[in-house]
N, C-alpha and C positions, 0 to 999 in steps of 0.2 A: 553499550547494550541498551536496548529498548524492548520492553515487554508490553504488548497490547492485549487488552481483554476485549472479547466480542460479546455483546449483550443484546437481549431483546429490549423492547421499550420499557419494560418494568425492571430492568437491571439484573435479570437472571442471565448468568454466563452460558454461552454455548461453546466457548473454548478460548484459547490464548495463542498468541504468536510472539515469538522472541526473535529479534534481529540483533546480530552482533557482528561488528567488524573484526575479522579474524587476521587479516594480513593486508598490508599496504605495500605496493610496489611502485617505484618511480621510474619513468623512462624520460627520454629527452622531451617528448611532446605531451605526455599524459601521466596521470596518477591512476592506478588501478587498485580498487578496494575489493577484497573478497569478503562477502557478507554471508554469514550462515543464517538460515531461517529454520526455526524449530516450531512445529505446530503441536499444541497440547489440547487434550480434550477438556471438557468442562470440569473435570476433577483434577486438572493440572498434571496429567500424565502425558508424556510425549508420545506422539504417534507417527511423526514424519520429520525428516531432516533433509535440507537441501542447501546448496550454496549458489549464490549468484554473483555476477560481476557488476560493479559500478565503476564507470570510467569517467574521470574528470578530464576534459579535453576541449580546448578552443571555446571556453566560456559556457560549456554545457556539462551536465551530468547525464550519462547514458546508463540506464538501468535495464538489466535483462527483463524480458516480458514476464517471467515467473513472479516478479514483484506484484503484478496485478492480481494474481490469484492467492497470494499469501494471506490476505485479510479475509478470505472466504473460508478459512479453516478446513481445507481439504488437502489431501495428498495426491500429487501426480508425479510420475517419474519416467514417462516414455512418450514417444510420438508427439513432441511439443513443437509448435511453431508460433511465430508472432512477430510483433513490431515492438521494439524497445521503448521504454518510457523515457522521454527527454525532459530535462529541467534546465532552463538557463541558470547560470550561477547568480545572475542579478535579475530579480523579478520586479515588475511595476504594476500598479493597479490598471486593470483593463487589458492587460497583455493576454493574447490568445496563445495557447500551447497546443502542440501537435497531439493527435490521437494516438492510441496504442491499443494492442489487442494480443490475446494469447488463445491458442486453440490446442486442445488435447483430445486424442482419440485412442481407443484400443478396441479389442473385439467386444468388450462389455460396456464401454462408456464413451460418450462424446460430450465435450464441454467447450464452449467458447465464451470468453468475456471480452467485451469491447468497452473502452473508455474514450469518449469523444466530447466535443464542445467544451474543452477544458479552458477555463478563464480564471485569471487572477482577480478576485473580487476586492479584497482589501487586506490591510494589515491591522491586527487588533490583539488585545490581550484576551486569552481564553482560559477559563477555569475548568479543570476536570475535577473528579472526586478528590484526588490526592494532591494535585499540583496546579500551578498557574504558569502560563507561558506567554511570551510575545510571539505571535505566529502570523503566518500568511494564509489566508483562506482562499482555496482554489475550488471552484465548483465545476461539476462535469455531469455528463450523462453516462450511465452504465447500462449495457445490454447483456443479459446472460442467456445463452442458448444451450440447451441440454436435452439429451434424449430421455432424461428422467422427468421432463415436464411437457405438458401438451402445447404450451405456447411460451414464447420468449418473455422473460421478466425484464422490466425497465425500472431503473431507479434514477432519481436525481441525487447526486452525491455531493456533500460538502466535506472537504478535507482541510484540516488545519495543520500546517507544517511549521515546526519550530526550527530555527537555524541550528545547524550542527547536530540535529537530533533526528528529524524526520517527522512522520505523521504522528500527531498526539491526540487527535480526535477525528472521527469519521462518522458522519450522519448519513443514513440511507432513507430516502423518502419515496413513497409510492407515487403513482400518477395523480393521486388526490392531494399530494403534498403533505401526507401524514407520515410522521416518523415511524418506521417499522423496525429498525435495528440500528445499533451504533457500535463503534469501537473506540476505546480510549486507552491512553497509557496508564498502566498500573504500577510500573516500576521502570526506572532507568538509571544508567550510570554513564557519566562522561569522564574520560581520562583527563588529567591536567593539561596535556598537550592535545588539543582538538585537531582533527584532520582537516 
């Protein structure tokens, strides 16, 4: 279980997201993990629940595209399309990673989030408010298109991933390279037998 807090640059929370592996299924060629995602508002009250698949197969993790939107702290549940997030099981500095995107639309709303130019920058120790991790830093570009804004928003994003845990810190920078918001782990639990 991993719980991430979403904050503005002055550490005021806008919400939280909890990821939890609910079930693991083994086949001849792959391992399928069912992960629940619960979004909470800034008062820590849940407002949406979803499950996604993570498939470990042929040296890759394939994650449903809904993973891209989970750290935006919004709920979507219909008319979703996209490209899954791929992570090699072995990462090295300078490695380029494939792009991913998710698109959601209804009669009232349109939203598309694209993540591209994903690169493994380095391996380092990172400190959050409550924890310290050995992590892999992956940088990327984010584009958010929405009918609720007059123009697309672009971010440079830095994500630190800890082995067996997932994202433990995410920084969002505007086009002037100023930090505008960030997310970081506020609580986590690993079972004795890791997946």
